[in-house]
Structure formats: C-alpha cells, structure tokens
N, C-alpha and C positions, 0 to 999 in steps of 0.2 A: 589945501584938510587931506590928510588921507585918510583910508576906508578904516584905519585901523578900528577894532572897539576895546575897548578898556572898561573890566569889570575891578572894581575896588573894593574890598573885603575890608570892611573895618573890624578894630579889636586890638590888644595892647599885646608887646613881646616877654614875650617870660614865660616859663614854665607853668608860672606861680596862677596867669591867668587864662594859663591852653583854656581849659576844659568849662569856664564859665560863661554867665550866660551872654555881658557881653562882647563875646568872642567869636559869635555865632558866624559872621560875615568870614570871620578865618576860616573857621570849622566848612566853610561850604565852597571855599574857594580852595582849601588844601582837594575837597571831594572830587570837585572842578576838574582839580591837576590830574590827579589821579589817573579819572577814566578815561580822557583824553591824553594820558601819556606826555604831559608837559612839565619839565626838567624847573623845580624851585629854584633858583642863585638870585645872589644878590642881588642890584641893580646899580648903575655905574651914575644910574643922574638925578636918584634921591635916596633918602634913610629912607628902602623900601626894599622887598623879596617882588619878585617878580618869574611869570608863567609864559613863556610865551609859543604861540602855538599856530595851527589851526585847528579852527570848533566851529561843525557845519562848516568847513571848506572857507572858511571868513576869517581870516588874518586876525589875533585873537591879544587882549597882553592880561594877564593877572595878576595885580597886585596890592603888594600885605604894606601899607605904610607900617615901618615900625619907629612911626614919633609918637607917641599912643595915643590912645584914641581923639582929646582932646585937641591938637593937633596934627589931623589928617589932612590938612589940606595945606601943608610943607610938603608933603609925599607929593601928594598930588600937580598939586600946579606945575611946578615943574618937569613932572612926566608929561602932561597934557597938553603944555607949551613944548616941550624940548620935539614932541611927536607930532605934532599938530593936529590933534583927536580933539573930533570938531565937541560939541556936550552933547549933540544930541546922541553920540556916540558912545556915551559914559554910562555905565549901572554901577551904582553904591547898593552894595548889599552891607547893609546894619540888623540888626535887632532894634523890637519896640516896644514897649514898657505898655504903648499904650494899645496892643494886638494883645489877645489869649492868647498862650502857649500854641501852637502849631498853628495860629496862623499868617497868610500871607496876603502882603498887599504891594502892588507894584504902579506905581507912578511915572506919568511919565517929566517930572515938574513937580516942584510945590515947596515951600516952607522944610522948617531945619525940624520942625516935630517936636521943640526939647530937646532932640538929641546931638549934643555937642560935635556927635566925629560929621554930621549933615552944614552942623553949625559952622565948621572950621572952615568947608569943602567951600561952602557957597563964600566965605569971607573970601579967601583966598583966591576963588576961582571968579569973581564980586558977578555971579550968576545964577540963579535955583533953576537952570534950563539945561537942567540932567535928570535921567532917570532915576528911579530907586527901590529896593527891591524891602519893601520892611518884614521881616521874620519875627512874628509874636511870640514875648518872654513875660507876656502878664497871665491876672493880674503881679502886683507888683501891691507894695504899699497906697491904700489911694490916696490917701496927701501928701502932697508933693510939696508942699509951702517947705519956707525956710527950716521949721524946726522937726520938718516929718523926711525934710532931703540926705540927712543919714543915714537913715535907712531905704532909703533907694537906692543911694550910692553903694550901700551895704547889697543889697539885692542885686542888681545885676551884676556885681565882683564876686555872687557865691555860685556855687560849681551846680549844674543841674539839681532836682529833685529827683527819689529815684522813679516816683513814676515817669517824668521825663526824660528820664534817661531811655525808657522803656522801650519810647515813640520816636527820640530823636534823630534816629539812623531814617526812618522813614522821611520825620522834615526834613534833616537836614539835603534828603532823596529830593524833593519837591522843589524843592529852590533851584539844585542843582538844575534839575527839568527847565524851570524857570529860566534859569539862563541861558539855555541851550536854544530856545524858544526866541527870547528876544535877542540874541545873536541869529537868527535866521529868520522870523516874525518880525512883521509893523509890530509893534508894541501897541497897538489897539485892540489887535487881536492875543497877543500873550496876557492883557490886562483881565480881557473878555471871559478865558481861559481859569485864568489865574485867581485872580479875587472872585471868585465864585465858590474855590472850593471851602473848605469848612476844617 
C-alpha cells in the first residue's frame, strides 16, 4: 500500500450544478487546491479531475468524480486500486442533509447515512472503512418518504440561500482546514477538534 492521501470531493459536473448544495464537496476541494497551489487536471485513471501534490508535507491527491453523484464509486474505485491507496488514507467530503447548515462532522468510518454518493463508494470499494467529512446543508424537507423525495432532490440541487451565501466562504474554509488537519493528524484528534464546533 502507498502512503498517498486521497481526498474525494463529491458533486455533479456541469455549470448548472456548480453552486448548488449538493456540490459542497467540489467547492471545498477547489478551495483546498487553490490554497496549496495544486493544479486541477483530467485523470488518466478514471472519469474525474485530480489535483496532485503535497499538503502538510505529505503526498496527496484530490479527486473530483465526474460520474454524477449517484455513481461516485465508479471514479473512486479505479483510482484507489491503481494507486494502492489504503482505505484509512481516504477521506470523502460531502454534503449532509441531516446536519444543520454550517455544521461539520468527521467520522473514521460508517454507513452512507442516506447519501447516494457515499452509498456508491461503499458499494464499489466493498467497505465502509474510509473517513468522511460531512458538511451540513440542512434543515431540508422534514419528511424524506417517497412522497417527499422530489422535494429533497429539489432542495439539494438548489443554489445556497442568500443567508447561507453570507457565511459560505467561512464554512468552506473550516472544511478546508479540517481536510488539512486530517492529512497531518490522527483522526481522533481531528474529530475532537472539529466535531465540537458549531
């Protein structure tokens, strides 16, 4: 296994989705790449974009799957396999409808929590043993039953509200800081540091 750290940002390709709630993972990785002077290019291994270089003196790769959210695993699996990335060296950054807007939750592993992007990655990797950084975009529609499912889809594919946009840059920066901390530190320390914040 290599020592490469892989940070995956989840989102949908296309300008129509660029600043929607579901693309928060993309927005965080774009800012992370910018701050560490990493150039984003097409991946030769998978349907996605990558930015490779050093973060906190460690070899890192940022991966933007271009498979659309529900098929994110199709981009992640070949990259992980070809680069022999250990699951514990993978961090997936995604939006989370179950957390209030601005909240951050880091987990060492876990279920998909109803997130289709995480579900796809878990299915393709055959494991839940990768870290995830969940970024709150809620509260959305309260009832996620089939009758309300269309409302949920509409909500996550909407642009951020005017109030959310006022604090979005700070929220994204917190998430960037969390990604850097994950590269540098033990995940328990990262969880203690960032899961306490409001």
